[in-house]
Structure formats: C-alpha cells, structure tokens
C-alpha positions in Angstrom: 67.7 93.9 141.2 64.0 94.7 142.6 64.8 98.2 142.9 66.1 98.3 139.3 62.7 97.4 138.2 60.6 99.5 140.6 57.6 101.2 138.8 57.8 98.6 135.8 60.8 100.4 134.3 63.6 98.1 132.7 67.0 98.8 134.4 69.0 101.4 132.5 66.4 103.5 131.2 65.4 106.9 132.4 61.9 108.5 132.4 61.3 111.4 130.0 60.4 113.8 132.9 60.8 117.4 132.1 61.0 117.3 128.3 58.7 118.8 125.9 55.8 116.8 124.3 57.5 116.7 120.9 60.6 115.7 122.3 59.1 112.8 124.3 57.3 111.7 121.1 60.4 111.5 119.3 62.1 109.6 122.1 59.1 107.1 122.1 59.4 106.7 118.4 63.2 106.1 118.5 62.6 103.5 121.2 60.1 101.7 119.2 62.2 101.6 116.1 65.2 100.4 118.3 62.8 97.4 119.2 61.8 96.8 115.6 65.4 96.7 114.5 66.4 94.2 117.3 63.7 92.0 116.4 64.8 92.3 112.7 61.4 93.7 111.6 63.0 96.6 109.7 66.5 97.4 108.3 68.7 99.8 110.1 68.4 103.2 108.3 71.4 104.0 106.2 73.2 100.5 106.6 74.0 98.7 103.6 74.8 94.9 103.2 78.5 94.3 102.5 79.5 94.2 99.6 77.0 96.5 97.8 79.3 97.7 95.2 82.8 96.7 93.5 86.0 96.1 95.5 89.2 97.2 94.5 92.1 94.9 95.5 95.5 97.0 95.5 98.6 95.0 94.5 101.8 96.9 95.0 103.7 95.2 92.3 103.7 95.5 88.4 101.7 92.9 86.4 103.4 89.9 85.6 104.8 88.7 88.9 103.9 86.0 91.5 100.9 88.2 92.9 99.3 88.0 89.5 99.3 84.2 89.8 97.9 84.3 93.2 95.6 87.4 92.9 93.7 87.4 89.5 92.1 84.1 89.8 91.4 84.6 93.4 89.7 88.0 92.4 87.5 86.2 89.8 86.6 83.6 92.3 85.9 86.3 95.1 83.7 88.2 92.7 81.5 85.2 92.3 81.2 84.3 96.0 80.7 88.0 97.1 78.3 88.9 94.2 80.2 92.0 93.1 83.2 92.9 90.9 86.6 92.5 92.6 89.2 94.5 90.2 92.8 94.1 90.7 94.7 97.6 90.8 98.4 97.1 90.2 100.3 100.1 92.1 104.0 99.4 91.9 106.6 101.8 93.3 108.9 102.5 96.2 109.4 98.6 97.1 105.7 98.2 97.6 105.4 101.4 99.8 103.3 103.3 97.2 100.6 100.7 96.8 100.5 99.9 100.6 100.3 103.6 101.4 97.3 104.1 99.1 95.5 101.1 100.8 96.3 102.2 104.3 94.7 105.7 103.6 91.6 104.4 102.0 88.2 104.5 103.7 88.0 101.5 106.1 84.7 100.1 104.5 85.8 97.0 102.9 85.8 98.3 99.4 89.5 98.8 99.2 91.7 95.6 100.0 95.4 95.1 99.8 96.8 91.9 98.4 100.5 91.7 99.2 103.5 89.8 100.5 105.9 89.5 103.1 107.4 92.7 101.9 104.7 94.4 104.2 106.4 93.0 107.2 110.0 93.6 105.8 109.5 97.2 105.3 108.4 97.9 108.9 112.1 98.0 109.6 113.9 98.3 106.1 112.3 101.6 105.3 113.1 104.3 107.7 110.4 106.7 106.9 107.3 105.0 106.2 104.2 107.1 105.1 102.1 104.5 107.1 102.0 102.9 110.5 102.4 99.3 109.6 100.6 98.0 112.9 97.8 100.8 112.9 97.4 101.4 109.2 96.1 97.9 108.5 93.7 95.4 109.4 94.7 91.9 108.9 92.1 89.8 106.8 94.0 86.5 106.4 96.9 84.7 104.8 96.1 83.1 101.5 99.1 80.9 100.8 102.9 80.6 101.2 105.8 79.0 99.2 109.5 79.3 98.3 111.4 81.8 96.4 113.5 80.2 93.7 117.0 81.2 92.3 116.9 81.0 88.6 119.5 81.7 86.0 119.5 81.5 82.0 119.6 77.9 80.6 123.3 78.7 79.3 124.5 80.1 82.6 127.7 78.4 83.9 126.1 78.3 87.4 124.5 75.0 87.8 124.1 74.9 91.7 124.2 77.0 94.6 127.7 75.9 95.4 128.6 77.4 92.0 127.2 80.6 92.8 128.8 81.1 96.2 132.2 79.9 94.8 131.9 82.5 92.1 130.8 85.2 94.4 133.7 84.4 96.8 136.1 84.7 94.1 134.7 87.9 92.3 133.2 89.9 95.2 130.5 92.3 93.9 130.8 91.2 90.3 127.9 88.7 90.2 124.4 90.4 90.0 121.0 89.3 91.0 117.5 91.1 90.2 114.6 91.3 92.3 111.1 92.9 92.1 112.4 95.9 94.1 113.9 97.1 97.4 111.9 95.7 100.3 110.5 92.9 98.4 110.3 89.5 100.1 112.7 88.1 97.3 115.2 91.0 98.1 115.3 89.9 101.7 115.6 86.4 100.8 118.8 87.2 98.7 120.2 89.4 101.4 119.8 86.6 103.9 121.5 84.3 101.7 124.5 86.7 101.2 124.6 87.1 105.0 124.4 83.5 105.7 127.0 82.6 102.9 129.3 85.3 103.7 129.4 86.6 99.9 128.9 89.9 98.1 126.4 89.8 95.2 125.3 93.3 93.6 121.5 93.7 93.8 119.6 95.4 91.1 116.3 96.3 92.0 113.4 96.7 89.6 109.9 98.1 89.7 108.4 94.6 89.7 109.2 91.2 88.8 108.5 91.2 85.0 111.2 93.7 84.2 113.8 91.7 86.2 112.8 88.5 84.4 113.3 90.4 80.9 116.8 91.5 81.9 117.9 88.1 83.0 116.6 86.5 79.7 118.4 89.4 77.9 121.7 88.5 79.5 122.0 91.7 81.7 121.8 89.7 85.1 123.6 86.7 86.4 120.6 85.5 88.3 117.2 86.3 89.7 115.5 85.7 92.9 111.9 85.2 92.0 108.7 83.7 93.6 107.7 80.3 93.0 104.6 81.4 91.1 106.2 84.1 89.1 109.0 82.0 87.5 107.2 78.6 87.1 106.1 79.2 83.5 109.7 80.3 82.6 111.1 77.2 84.2 108.6 75.0 82.7 109.1 76.6 79.2 112.8 76.1 79.4 113.6 79.7 79.3 115.0 79.7 82.8 116.8 77.0 84.9 116.1 76.7 88.6 119.1 76.5 90.8 117.6 76.2 94.3 114.2 76.9 96.2 114.4 78.7 99.6 111.8 76.7 101.5 113.1 74.3 104.1 112.1 71.2 102.1 112.0 70.5 98.3 108.9 71.2 96.5 107.1 68.9 94.2 106.4 71.7 91.7 110.2 72.1 91.2 110.9 68.4 91.0 114.6 67.7 91.5 115.6 71.3 92.6 117.6 71.1 95.6 116.9 73.7 98.5 119.3 76.5 99.5 119.7 74.8 102.9 121.2 71.7 101.3 124.3 74.0 100.7 123.6 76.4 103.6 122.3 74.4 106.5 119.6 76.5 108.6 118.7 78.9 105.6 115.0 79.4 104.9 113.0 82.3 103.3 109.7 81.6 102.1 107.4 84.2 100.7 103.8 84.7 101.9 100.7 86.3 100.4 98.0 87.7 102.4 95.1 90.2 102.3 94.7 93.2 104.3 92.3 96.1 104.7 92.8 99.6 106.0 93.2 100.1 109.5 90.0 100.4 111.6 87.9 98.2 109.0 85.2 96.8 110.9 85.5 93.2 112.3 82.2 91.9 110.5 83.6 93.0 107.1 87.1 91.4 107.9 85.2 88.3 108.8 83.0 88.2 105.6 86.1 88.7 103.3 87.9 85.9 105.4 85.0 83.6 105.0 84.9 84.0 101.1 88.6 83.5 100.9 88.4 80.5 102.7 85.6 79.3 100.6 87.1 79.9 97.1 90.7 78.8 98.0 89.3 75.2 98.3 88.1 75.3 94.7 90.2 72.4 93.1 91.2 74.3 90.2 92.7 77.3 92.3 94.5 74.9 94.5 95.8 72.9 91.8 97.1 76.0 90.1 98.8 77.3 93.1 100.3 73.9 94.2 101.6 73.3 90.6 103.7 76.3 91.2 105.1 75.6 94.5 102.6 77.4 96.7 100.8 75.9 99.6 97.2 77.2 100.3 96.8 78.1 104.0 94.1 80.6 105.0 94.1 81.6 108.7 91.9 84.0 110.6 92.2 87.7 111.1 93.3 87.3 114.5 96.0 84.6 113.6 97.2 86.7 110.9 97.8 89.7 113.1 99.9 87.4 115.4 101.5 86.0 112.4 102.2 89.5 111.0 104.0 90.7 114.4 106.1 87.7 114.5 107.3 88.2 110.9 108.2 91.8 111.3 110.4 90.7 114.4 112.0 88.0 112.2 112.9 90.2 109.3 114.0 93.1 111.7 116.8 90.8 112.8 117.9 90.3 109.3 117.8 94.1 108.3 119.8 94.8 111.5 122.3 92.2 111.4 122.8 92.6 107.7 123.0 96.4 107.9 120.5 96.3 104.9 118.9 99.5 103.7 116.2 100.2 101.1 118.5 102.4 99.2 
C-alpha cells in the first residue's frame, strides 16, 4: 500500500512524463473537471436528466382492446409523474410482431417503450423467424398487472357454459369458431390450450386486434371470442356479450357468478399479463426510473379501482424480477406450442 502512494501520488494514477506542455495542461484540466463532477459541483457535459422530452409507448395492438384499458390511463399518470408527455402509439400487425420489432430497434435511450402482453413470451416459440431476438432485443422494465382471459358469446347464443361449448365442439369438429386479437396473442394461446386440454377442434379466426373480433362476434360472424378481462368488460356489463368462463385459477369479483374454465377442465389456467419493456441495452438507471414511476402511479386509487373492476390485479415487479418471470413464461408457452403443434400461420 505504501509503495502505491510513494511520492504523494494516489494509487492507479500515472505521471504526465514525456507529454507536451499543452497536453499536460489538458490532462490536468480534465482531472480537475472530473473532481468537480464527482463532487456534484458542475453537471456532466452532454448529459441530460431523464426524461427531457416526450416518451413514446408502442402498443402492438389496435386501439379498443385490453391494452387500451391498461395503457391509456397509465400513460396519463406517468406523464404527470415524469413531467413529460407519454404518448401511446398503436402499431398492430403480425400478431404483435410488427410493433415489438419497432420497439426493439429503437434507440435504447428510454424515449421508446413497449407496452405489451404475454404475447411477447409466446411469440418466442410460436413465430419461427422473428425479426428480433426476444432475450437480447428488450430490456425488462416491469410487470403492470395480470388477469384472466374471458370466453364470451352473444346474449342469444345457445352456449351458456363451457360444457356446452365442449359438447358442441366434439359433436361438430371444426365447425365452431372463435375470434382472437391475432396469431400469437395471449388470448390465441389461451384458446389453443383449452382445445388441447379438452381434446376438441374449434376453428381460430385471427384479427388485427381485439376490436374487429368483438365487432364480428356481435354481428353474428363468430360463435365466441377469447378476450381479455379489460377488453370485454364494458360489453359484458352492457349486456352486449355474455361471459361463459374466465381462464384464471379462481373466480374474479369483476365477473361475479362466472365460473372458471378449470371448473369444467381441472388444471386449466391461462392468465394474461401486461408489462413494459424498453429496447435492449437501455441503461439500468433509466429502467429503474420508469419502474419507480410505474410503482407510484399504479397505487393511485382511481387506477387500481379501474383495473380491479375489470378483473385485473395490479402487480408491479422489479426489472430483475421481470426478467426472471419473462424467461419462465417463454418456457411455459413453448411447451404448449410444441405439444399442440401450434403455428402462427
């Protein structure tokens, strides 16, 4: 230790021997500036306090689905908390791949975020040629909430229970239809898991978002829709749709009296989750700042009440916890995709 400080020089520094005078002066100036920065006397040149400009949140679904329920009010609350506009940018297409790809290729500076669902984990095995690397292309910010999917039919539908649907599907293989918000969406895989568990054939009709699927159900062009709890809540409450079953392990107060799929098919479970991601390589302090803001605003009574009223449970985790959760979800849905021979076509 004494030898490291010989001559009054701190360990790890080198004398400026053999350098021109101008260069020595520049190095001394740089060292002095570094000391001032470390003491907080002057701001780092070129640095900015995040966020210093509006933030875009890409949602890989059309407007009108469950992500709108979760995302638009959240964006308003985050805007107030962060002091910058937070703008939702709906970019549907390719079963969420288009919007996810756009987010993965954005600069990793915290000014582009992705608000998506379980679909991101599902697509890792469902889509053969993704234009992004699911693990390297995104930095996890945190979970927002989770909740059941809901099997809904028209009020005049003859199918009043999951048992009715399974009976009809076995009697008429491939004739019943269900709509979803698109190939690779969480609701698509929830329905495919049901088909695999019940051993039935129901034809999937994918849409570019939940809104068009709801329209065709109400128009009589589909037998049923697998929707998110938040997405179909207003239709069920308004009497335009009838909820047949929820896909969570237990019943939810938001859909009072509606049984779980597991009450007919023991062991079945397929909840959807909503989370925020940033482009891969986004600095950890930025991830932490957004996560901190999410934790704070999701505690707002109005927001919690809104989500809970639609069957969703607020559950923000840390970026590190979200990474572990994401890897586990990828493995879980990979088994479903493989066992069910499910493709994105």
